[in-house]
Residue frames relative to the residue before (quaternion, step in Angstrom):
aa qw qx qy qz dx dy dz
M 1.0000 0.0000 0.0000 0.0000 0.00 0.00 0.00
E 0.4152 -0.7039 0.5001 0.2864 3.63 -0.84 0.69
S 0.0464 -0.7855 0.6171 -0.0010 3.62 -0.97 0.90
S 0.3862 -0.7318 0.5231 0.2044 3.53 -1.35 0.29
S 0.0869 -0.7457 0.6564 0.0734 3.54 -1.28 0.47
Q 0.1573 -0.7937 0.5868 0.0315 3.56 -1.20 0.67
H 0.0198 0.7591 -0.6487 0.0508 3.48 -1.06 0.97
G 0.8616 0.0636 -0.0743 0.4981 3.54 -1.05 1.05
G 0.7077 -0.4956 0.2725 0.4233 3.63 1.09 0.66
T 0.6315 0.4945 -0.3519 0.4825 3.55 1.32 0.14
K 0.3210 -0.7508 0.5515 0.1707 3.47 -0.83 1.07
K 0.0649 0.7742 -0.6279 0.0460 3.58 -1.03 0.88
T 0.4164 -0.6902 0.5425 0.2363 3.48 -1.29 0.52
T 0.3421 -0.7620 0.5210 0.1758 3.59 -0.79 0.97
G 0.3981 -0.7415 0.4694 0.2672 3.63 1.13 -0.53
Y 0.7745 0.1750 -0.1613 0.5861 3.59 1.28 0.23
K 0.2488 -0.7436 0.5947 0.1775 3.56 -1.29 0.30
N 0.4134 -0.7192 0.5094 0.2287 3.50 -0.70 1.08
K 0.4368 -0.7119 0.4755 0.2762 3.59 -0.64 1.01
N 0.6570 0.5404 -0.3101 0.4244 3.58 1.13 -0.58
S 0.6154 0.6085 -0.3319 0.3753 3.54 1.28 -0.27
T 0.5495 0.6198 -0.4114 0.3803 3.63 1.18 -0.24
A 0.1630 -0.7912 0.5875 0.0486 3.49 -1.27 0.71
G 0.7823 -0.2330 0.1513 0.5575 3.61 1.02 0.62
S 0.6706 -0.5753 0.3119 0.3492 3.53 -1.15 0.74
D 0.6988 0.4603 -0.2641 0.4797 3.56 1.06 -0.79
L 0.7368 0.4231 -0.2333 0.4729 3.68 1.11 -0.37
T 0.5826 0.5955 -0.3955 0.3867 3.62 1.12 -0.03
I 0.4789 -0.6261 0.5284 0.3152 3.53 -1.28 0.47
N 0.0326 -0.7628 0.6436 0.0534 3.55 -1.09 0.81
S 0.7020 -0.5314 0.2877 0.3768 3.54 -1.29 0.50
Q 0.6708 0.5130 -0.3158 0.4327 3.59 1.17 -0.22
E 0.5944 0.5882 -0.3301 0.4379 3.55 1.37 -0.16
R 0.4335 -0.6817 0.5305 0.2568 3.51 -1.14 0.80
V 0.0632 -0.8003 0.5957 0.0257 3.61 -0.73 0.86
E 0.0722 -0.8164 0.5729 -0.0101 3.49 -0.66 1.11
A 0.3441 -0.7250 0.5590 0.2086 3.57 -0.77 0.99
T 0.3836 -0.7871 0.4435 0.1915 3.55 -0.65 1.13
G 0.3611 -0.7425 0.5066 0.2485 3.63 1.06 -0.45
K 0.2798 0.7928 -0.5025 0.2017 3.53 1.14 0.47
Q 0.2594 -0.7603 0.5700 0.1726 3.62 -0.91 0.88
S 0.6043 -0.5771 0.4237 0.3498 3.52 -1.10 0.82
L 0.4805 -0.6653 0.4892 0.2952 3.61 -0.89 0.87
N 0.5987 0.5712 -0.3385 0.4479 3.53 1.16 -0.83
K 0.6476 0.5319 -0.2978 0.4572 3.59 1.02 -0.90
Q 0.6291 0.5517 -0.2917 0.4634 3.54 1.06 -1.01
L 0.7417 0.4451 -0.2147 0.4534 3.60 0.90 -0.94
H 0.8409 0.1987 -0.0759 0.4977 3.51 1.09 -0.73
D 0.2565 0.7817 -0.5194 0.2312 3.53 1.16 0.65
K 0.3491 -0.7875 0.4861 0.1472 3.51 -0.61 1.30
E 0.5591 0.6113 -0.3840 0.4077 3.55 1.25 -0.06
S 0.7618 0.2487 -0.1740 0.5724 3.52 1.30 -0.16
S 0.5700 -0.6028 0.4294 0.3569 3.56 -1.23 0.50
V 0.6805 -0.4593 0.3790 0.4269 3.55 -1.36 0.14
L 0.6436 0.5222 -0.3145 0.4627 3.60 1.00 -0.89
Q 0.6623 0.5162 -0.3096 0.4461 3.59 0.96 -0.89
R 0.6548 0.5186 -0.2990 0.4615 3.56 1.05 -0.91
Y 0.6630 0.4921 -0.3168 0.4668 3.54 0.99 -0.85
C 0.6258 0.5374 -0.3407 0.4510 3.61 0.95 -0.72
Q 0.6464 0.5287 -0.2976 0.4626 3.54 0.96 -0.88
K 0.7156 0.4738 -0.2395 0.4540 3.53 0.91 -1.00
A 0.7318 0.4388 -0.2215 0.4720 3.52 0.99 -0.95
I 0.8544 0.1224 -0.0283 0.5043 3.64 0.63 -1.04
G 0.4858 -0.7232 0.4013 0.2827 3.57 1.28 -0.05
K 0.7825 0.2008 -0.1912 0.5575 3.66 1.13 0.41
Q 0.4977 -0.6598 0.4904 0.2766 3.50 -1.22 0.54
S 0.3694 0.7115 -0.5074 0.3159 3.58 0.16 1.27
V 0.3779 -0.7297 0.5300 0.2096 3.56 -0.60 1.23
V 0.6582 0.5193 -0.3334 0.4313 3.60 0.89 -0.84
A 0.6636 0.5044 -0.2900 0.4701 3.56 0.95 -1.03
L 0.6377 0.5173 -0.3208 0.4721 3.60 1.00 -0.82
F 0.6695 0.4926 -0.3308 0.4469 3.60 0.82 -0.88
L 0.6328 0.5183 -0.3368 0.4664 3.62 1.00 -0.83
Y 0.6636 0.5060 -0.3135 0.4531 3.63 0.84 -1.00
E 0.6999 0.4704 -0.2957 0.4487 3.64 0.76 -1.04
T 0.6447 0.5277 -0.3415 0.4349 3.63 0.96 -0.83
I 0.6917 0.4977 -0.2732 0.4463 3.58 0.84 -1.10
I 0.6769 0.4861 -0.3063 0.4601 3.61 0.88 -0.99
T 0.6652 0.5344 -0.2844 0.4371 3.58 0.96 -0.99
L 0.7338 0.4362 -0.2470 0.4585 3.61 0.84 -0.97
F 0.8733 0.2595 -0.0587 0.4082 3.54 0.82 -0.94
S 0.4679 0.7263 -0.3916 0.3165 3.54 1.46 -0.34
N 0.8295 0.2529 -0.1029 0.4873 3.66 0.78 -0.94
I 0.4028 0.6804 -0.5177 0.3267 3.59 1.02 0.58
S 0.3528 -0.7594 0.5246 0.1541 3.56 -0.76 1.10
G 0.7982 0.3753 -0.2343 0.4088 3.52 -1.43 0.22
A 0.8182 -0.2890 0.2284 0.4415 3.49 -1.46 -0.19
A 0.6392 0.5376 -0.3341 0.4369 3.53 0.97 -0.93
G 0.6462 0.5418 -0.3177 0.4335 3.59 0.96 -0.84
Y 0.6418 0.5228 -0.3090 0.4682 3.47 0.96 -0.98
A 0.6881 0.5232 -0.2696 0.4243 3.51 0.82 -1.07
L 0.6907 0.4679 -0.2713 0.4800 3.56 0.96 -0.89
R 0.6405 0.4889 -0.3441 0.4821 3.64 0.95 -0.64
K 0.6106 0.5555 -0.3404 0.4502 3.59 1.08 -0.71
Q 0.7142 0.4498 -0.2613 0.4683 3.49 1.01 -0.84
F 0.8026 0.3460 -0.1644 0.4573 3.64 0.88 -0.83
Y 0.6181 0.5891 -0.3737 0.3623 3.64 0.94 -0.59
P 0.5529 0.5940 -0.4144 0.4120 3.68 1.11 -0.34
Y 0.6117 0.5709 -0.3648 0.4083 3.61 1.12 -0.44
I 0.7477 0.3546 -0.2197 0.5167 3.65 1.24 -0.36
F 0.6383 0.5174 -0.3299 0.4648 3.60 1.19 -0.47
K 0.5703 -0.5558 0.4512 0.4027 3.60 -1.09 0.26
K 0.7598 -0.2223 0.1154 0.5999 3.58 1.07 -0.76
I 0.0768 -0.7447 0.6622 0.0326 3.55 -1.18 0.79
G 0.3382 -0.7732 0.5061 0.1779 3.56 -0.62 1.13
K 0.6855 -0.4852 0.3792 0.3884 3.52 -1.40 0.22
G 0.8294 0.2151 -0.1955 0.4771 3.50 -1.01 0.97
A 0.3939 0.7213 -0.4777 0.3104 3.60 1.25 0.09
I 0.1697 -0.7634 0.6168 0.0892 3.64 -1.01 0.78
I 0.0571 -0.7921 0.6075 -0.0136 3.53 -0.91 1.09
G 0.3474 -0.7731 0.4947 0.1921 3.52 -0.62 1.12
K 0.6426 -0.5371 0.3853 0.3874 3.54 -1.32 -0.09
G 0.8056 0.3708 -0.2152 0.4089 3.50 -1.37 0.24
L 0.3505 0.7480 -0.5066 0.2469 3.63 1.14 0.33
T 0.2510 -0.6873 0.6510 0.2021 3.60 -1.18 0.57
I 0.0394 -0.8226 0.5654 -0.0451 3.52 -0.62 1.22
R 0.0024 -0.7867 0.6170 -0.0195 3.58 -0.80 1.05
H 0.8443 0.0654 -0.0991 0.5226 3.51 -0.90 1.03
P 0.0770 0.8557 -0.5109 0.0286 3.62 0.86 0.84
G 0.5663 0.6241 -0.3700 0.3910 3.52 1.24 -0.41
K 0.6612 0.4600 -0.2634 0.5309 3.56 1.41 -0.19
I 0.6343 0.5564 -0.3070 0.4402 3.66 1.26 -0.05
I 0.0690 -0.7521 0.6538 0.0452 3.61 -0.96 0.92
I 0.1022 -0.7430 0.6611 0.0205 3.45 -1.08 0.98
K 0.2764 -0.8270 0.4667 0.1477 3.58 -0.40 1.20
N 0.7876 -0.3455 0.2518 0.4438 3.54 -1.30 0.06
N 0.8740 0.0834 -0.0383 0.4773 3.63 -1.04 0.86
A 0.4254 0.6657 -0.5108 0.3391 3.56 1.13 0.39
A 0.1462 -0.7834 0.5956 0.1008 3.66 -1.13 0.64
I 0.1020 -0.7742 0.6247 0.0053 3.44 -0.97 1.10
D 0.3191 -0.7987 0.4879 0.1490 3.54 -0.52 1.22
D 0.7498 -0.4495 0.2689 0.4043 3.57 -1.35 0.32
Y 0.8844 0.1731 -0.1370 0.4112 3.44 -1.45 0.69
T 0.3772 0.6961 -0.5130 0.3318 3.52 1.06 0.80
L 0.3136 -0.7073 0.5984 0.2081 3.57 -1.24 0.56
L 0.0395 -0.7344 0.6775 0.0087 3.55 -0.98 1.15
D 0.0859 0.8154 -0.5605 0.1161 3.54 -0.42 1.27
A 0.0649 -0.8273 0.5570 -0.0332 3.57 -0.35 1.35
S 0.2908 0.8227 -0.4594 0.1661 3.51 1.30 0.26
G 0.7939 0.2555 -0.1583 0.5285 3.54 1.10 -0.66
A 0.4773 0.7339 -0.3860 0.2907 3.53 1.29 0.16
G 0.4738 -0.6919 0.4461 0.3127 3.56 1.21 0.04
E 0.7371 -0.3904 0.2593 0.4869 3.60 -1.26 -0.20
A 0.5815 0.5788 -0.3911 0.4170 3.66 1.03 -0.51
G 0.2198 -0.8469 0.4693 0.1196 3.58 1.09 -0.55
I 0.5949 -0.4984 0.4622 0.4291 3.53 -1.22 -0.81
I 0.0317 -0.7727 0.6336 0.0230 3.63 -0.97 0.79
I 0.1458 -0.7521 0.6402 0.0573 3.47 -0.89 1.13
G 0.4243 -0.7741 0.4226 0.2054 3.57 -0.52 1.19
A 0.6214 -0.5405 0.4035 0.3986 3.53 -1.19 0.43
N 0.8556 0.1356 -0.1403 0.4795 3.54 -1.28 0.83
S 0.4780 0.6631 -0.4478 0.3622 3.59 1.20 0.41
I 0.2671 -0.7639 0.5738 0.1259 3.64 -1.15 0.42
I 0.1046 -0.7592 0.6424 0.0005 3.56 -0.91 1.16
S 0.2622 -0.8242 0.4834 0.1354 3.52 -0.26 1.24
R 0.7451 -0.4557 0.2512 0.4171 3.55 -1.27 0.29
N 0.8627 0.1919 -0.1716 0.4354 3.45 -1.34 0.74
C 0.3752 0.7096 -0.5080 0.3126 3.60 1.13 0.54
V 0.2515 -0.7224 0.6226 0.1650 3.51 -1.39 0.39
V 0.0115 -0.7730 0.6338 -0.0273 3.55 -0.75 1.05
Q 0.0781 0.8564 -0.4860 0.1559 3.50 -0.01 1.41
G 0.1862 -0.7430 0.6328 0.1135 3.54 -0.74 1.03
K 0.1055 -0.8425 0.5219 0.0815 3.61 0.21 1.14
T 0.7747 -0.1491 0.0593 0.6117 3.57 0.86 -0.84
G 0.7219 0.3033 -0.2342 0.5762 3.57 1.21 0.71
S 0.5816 -0.5967 0.4256 0.3530 3.58 -1.26 0.36
V 0.2353 -0.7187 0.6399 0.1366 3.52 -1.52 0.32
E 0.0160 0.7929 -0.6083 0.0327 3.57 -0.87 0.99
I 0.0635 -0.7896 0.6095 0.0309 3.53 -0.61 1.14
G 0.4347 -0.7742 0.4202 0.1871 3.49 -0.74 1.22
D 0.7041 -0.4731 0.3362 0.4092 3.50 -1.27 0.41
H 0.8416 0.1964 -0.1389 0.4835 3.55 -1.21 0.63
S 0.4233 0.6787 -0.5032 0.3270 3.69 1.06 0.40
D 0.1943 -0.7576 0.6145 0.1032 3.60 -1.26 0.57
I 0.0661 -0.8139 0.5771 -0.0129 3.64 -0.44 1.25
G 0.3816 -0.7418 0.5104 0.2086 3.57 -0.67 1.15
C 0.7004 -0.4687 0.3529 0.4065 3.55 -1.38 0.21
N 0.8591 0.1939 -0.1705 0.4420 3.55 -1.32 0.69
V 0.3829 0.7044 -0.5000 0.3274 3.55 1.14 0.54
I 0.1930 -0.7952 0.5703 0.0713 3.62 -0.99 0.91
F 0.0331 -0.7541 0.6553 0.0285 3.54 -0.83 1.05
T 0.0929 0.7875 -0.6039 0.0805 3.56 -0.68 1.00
S 0.1885 -0.8469 0.4957 0.0395 3.54 -0.30 1.38
A 0.1539 -0.7742 0.6069 0.0930 3.51 -0.85 1.02
S 0.7652 0.1947 -0.1386 0.5977 3.62 1.18 -0.30
K 0.6802 -0.3610 0.2856 0.5705 3.62 0.60 -1.18
I 0.1193 -0.7582 0.6366 0.0747 3.54 -1.10 0.75
V 0.0141 0.7940 -0.6076 0.0111 3.68 -0.78 0.92
L 0.1297 -0.7236 0.6767 0.0402 3.54 -0.95 1.03
E 0.2731 -0.7453 0.5761 0.1950 3.58 -0.62 1.02
E 0.7851 -0.3752 0.2493 0.4250 3.56 -1.38 0.04
S 0.8818 0.0868 -0.0855 0.4556 3.55 -1.28 0.78
V 0.2824 0.7340 -0.5577 0.2656 3.61 0.78 1.03
L 0.2123 -0.7767 0.5878 0.0783 3.60 -0.91 0.92
I 0.0226 0.7958 -0.6029 0.0518 3.62 -0.56 1.15
A 0.3296 -0.7592 0.5293 0.1869 3.56 -0.75 1.08
A 0.7491 -0.4248 0.2850 0.4208 3.59 -1.34 0.18
N 0.8854 0.2037 -0.1282 0.3977 3.41 -1.52 0.54
C 0.3679 0.6953 -0.4987 0.3639 3.54 1.16 0.89
Y 0.2342 -0.7362 0.6218 0.1283 3.53 -1.22 0.65
I 0.0582 -0.8170 0.5730 -0.0302 3.62 -0.58 1.13
G 0.8276 0.2658 -0.1765 0.4617 3.57 -0.67 1.08
G 0.3461 0.7160 -0.5733 0.1973 3.57 -0.99 -0.91
G 0.3215 -0.7180 0.5823 0.2048 3.48 -1.34 0.20
R 0.4137 -0.7068 0.5129 0.2574 3.56 -1.27 -0.33
Y 0.3845 -0.7250 0.5139 0.2502 3.58 -1.08 0.43
F 0.4731 -0.6151 0.5398 0.3263 3.54 -1.11 0.56
T 0.1110 -0.8146 0.5684 0.0333 3.55 -0.96 0.84
D 0.2856 0.8225 -0.4631 0.1658 3.61 1.12 0.33
H 0.7761 0.3701 -0.1595 0.4851 3.59 0.91 -0.96
L 0.3547 -0.7676 0.5058 0.1707 3.51 -0.62 1.23
D 0.7104 0.4697 -0.2543 0.4583 3.56 1.17 -0.63
V 0.6609 0.4441 -0.2929 0.5293 3.61 1.35 0.10
P 0.4716 -0.6626 0.4740 0.3375 3.69 -0.76 0.89
I 0.5842 -0.6203 0.3902 0.3488 3.64 -0.94 0.85
V 0.6334 0.5518 -0.3424 0.4207 3.55 1.03 -0.67
N 0.7038 0.4510 -0.2327 0.4972 3.55 1.24 -0.45
Q 0.5943 0.6099 -0.3532 0.3874 3.66 1.27 -0.02
G 0.6081 -0.5836 0.3674 0.3933 3.61 1.18 0.05
T 0.3273 -0.7374 0.5633 0.1786 3.50 -1.27 0.37
Y 0.0745 -0.7705 0.6296 0.0662 3.59 -1.32 0.37
S 0.2510 -0.7442 0.6017 0.1452 3.52 -1.37 0.23
R 0.3849 -0.7070 0.5349 0.2565 3.55 -1.14 0.48
G 0.7109 -0.4944 0.2248 0.4469 3.54 1.28 0.34
T 0.8221 -0.2941 0.1973 0.4458 3.53 -1.34 -0.23
L 0.2174 -0.7237 0.6402 0.1385 3.65 -1.04 0.86
R 0.0139 -0.8215 0.5686 -0.0400 3.62 -0.67 1.04
I 0.0756 -0.7821 0.6151 0.0659 3.57 -0.90 0.84
G 0.4183 -0.7839 0.4092 0.2076 3.53 -0.58 1.18
R 0.7273 -0.4557 0.3291 0.3938 3.47 -1.40 0.51
G 0.8736 0.1296 -0.1196 0.4535 3.56 -1.05 0.90
S 0.4350 0.6846 -0.4813 0.3324 3.67 1.14 0.44
W 0.2352 -0.7576 0.6026 0.0869 3.47 -1.36 0.53
L 0.1153 -0.7892 0.6027 0.0242 3.53 -0.75 1.13
G 0.3735 -0.7491 0.5017 0.2184 3.57 -0.66 1.04
A 0.7182 -0.4792 0.2732 0.4241 3.58 -1.25 0.30
G 0.8453 0.2321 -0.1744 0.4485 3.57 -1.10 0.76
V 0.3901 0.7304 -0.4735 0.3002 3.57 1.19 0.43
T 0.1372 -0.7673 0.6166 0.1104 3.57 -1.06 0.67
V 0.0985 -0.7914 0.6028 0.0248 3.56 -0.93 1.06
L 0.3035 -0.7829 0.5120 0.1813 3.63 -0.56 1.06
D 0.6415 -0.5192 0.3972 0.4015 3.50 -1.32 0.45
G 0.7917 0.3273 -0.2828 0.4314 3.51 -1.35 0.62
V 0.5563 0.5956 -0.4028 0.4167 3.62 1.24 0.02
K 0.1517 -0.7495 0.6319 0.1262 3.52 -1.23 0.62
I 0.1172 -0.7539 0.6435 0.0613 3.57 -0.77 1.03
G 0.4545 -0.7327 0.4554 0.2218 3.61 -0.67 1.23
K 0.6711 -0.5028 0.3653 0.4042 3.50 -1.34 0.02
G 0.8401 0.2284 -0.1633 0.4640 3.50 -1.17 0.65
C 0.4326 0.7089 -0.4689 0.3009 3.62 1.14 0.46
I 0.2127 -0.7136 0.6482 0.1593 3.54 -1.38 0.40
I 0.0891 -0.7795 0.6188 0.0377 3.51 -0.85 1.12
G 0.4767 -0.7238 0.4413 0.2327 3.52 -0.72 1.11
A 0.6568 -0.5290 0.3637 0.3957 3.62 -1.16 0.65
S 0.8625 0.1804 -0.1431 0.4507 3.56 -1.15 0.75
S 0.3876 0.7225 -0.4816 0.3097 3.61 1.27 0.20
L 0.2268 -0.7218 0.6312 0.1709 3.45 -1.45 0.34
V 0.1737 -0.8262 0.5319 0.0653 3.58 -0.30 1.32
T 0.0187 -0.8263 0.5620 -0.0334 3.61 -0.42 1.24
R 0.7822 0.2365 -0.1327 0.5609 3.65 1.14 -0.20
D 0.6717 -0.5195 0.3446 0.4004 3.57 -1.18 0.43
I 0.2397 -0.7416 0.6168 0.1100 3.54 -1.17 0.83
P 0.3846 -0.7268 0.5051 0.2622 3.73 -0.77 0.85
D 0.7090 -0.4694 0.3368 0.4044 3.46 -1.37 0.44
F 0.8759 0.0977 -0.1199 0.4571 3.55 -1.27 0.83
S 0.3987 0.6960 -0.4945 0.3348 3.64 1.17 0.60
I 0.2835 -0.6753 0.6502 0.2020 3.42 -1.50 0.43
A 0.0201 0.8303 -0.5519 0.0748 3.59 -0.52 1.07
M 0.1159 0.7930 -0.5952 0.0589 3.56 -1.14 0.59
G 0.6100 0.5950 -0.4114 0.3235 3.55 -1.29 0.26
I 0.3363 -0.6964 0.5935 0.2227 3.53 -1.42 -0.04
P 0.4263 -0.4157 -0.7472 0.2953 1.41 -0.45 2.50
A 0.6454 -0.5659 0.3520 0.3732 3.59 -1.15 0.52
R 0.0948 -0.7660 0.6357 0.0113 3.54 -0.93 1.00
V 0.5103 -0.5999 0.5249 0.3229 3.58 -1.26 0.62
V 0.1029 -0.8145 0.5703 0.0267 3.55 -0.68 1.06
S 0.7910 0.0186 0.0293 0.6109 3.61 1.24 -0.46
T 0.2870 -0.7199 0.5992 0.2007 3.50 -1.43 0.03
R 0.4411 -0.6774 0.5176 0.2804 3.54 -1.16 0.55
I 0.6405 0.4833 -0.3360 0.4932 3.64 1.21 -0.03
S 0.3773 -0.7193 0.5559 0.1768 3.48 -0.95 1.11
K 0.7067 -0.4482 0.3304 0.4366 3.57 -1.28 0.10
E 0.6659 0.4748 -0.3115 0.4838 3.60 1.18 -0.49
G 0.5879 -0.6237 0.3665 0.3620 3.60 1.24 0.14
K 0.6376 0.4888 -0.3438 0.4861 3.54 1.28 0.38
C 0.5848 -0.5369 0.4567 0.4015 3.49 -1.32 0.25
P 0.5237 -0.6763 0.4116 0.3145 3.66 -0.70 0.99
N 0.7251 0.4197 -0.2646 0.4775 3.60 1.11 -0.51
N 0.5423 0.6145 -0.4030 0.4073 3.53 1.33 0.13
K 0.2242 -0.8261 0.5017 0.1251 3.58 -0.38 1.11
A 0.4856 0.6673 -0.4416 0.3520 3.57 1.31 -0.13
């Protein structure tokens, strides 16, 4: 079977697949799957590239552009207002953070201690709430950036990272503490998605074709957009891999590993997650719906 490898952001085809590179039937590449090289740049190269100065590298990592004025504004606002507790902190961040973000809607609440990268690519819609010590990193999210939907809640210590793709969290969604979103292609949460604590959503994969090259140096790829449908609920500790589509109204049991698409209104659980039931009765209604 033909497989792909990627170096320095350029996708190329190797013409073979190393038998030692498979990791189980749900995790292997087959000829029907779309594989996209992500073009991820080594973090070490970003931090220590000798072709640019320390200041230039910091500007690129923190704000995404070479502008002394923009850097001064970013550093001043983050230094003065990021870690102020209580009502005063909320009020000051509400007043000054719109100067560095792409857009912050009315009534948005931003907690203290956020780590923010490329805020000019981040939209926080009306009445969204982001709790303390969350990471918002749009450095690899492209022009689409990161969108936090209206009336949504991002709980404490979450990571929302556009590593090499965008992240969109739908309106009225509720994200528990310590949840990690890391987008290698694109992550989309539709409206009113509920995600319990300690879930991992997204990520990418490394090519493993070459036995004589460390895996970390073989490049990364993604199977495409990860989408979670409207009104779905993920239990604590669920992992959802890139390229997976979870339908609307689904329930995913705690600690499950979702490696394949889940149909609408399904109940799935396990490693890997399998559909064990449906929320739709033979009459086409939810069994618990008395209407």
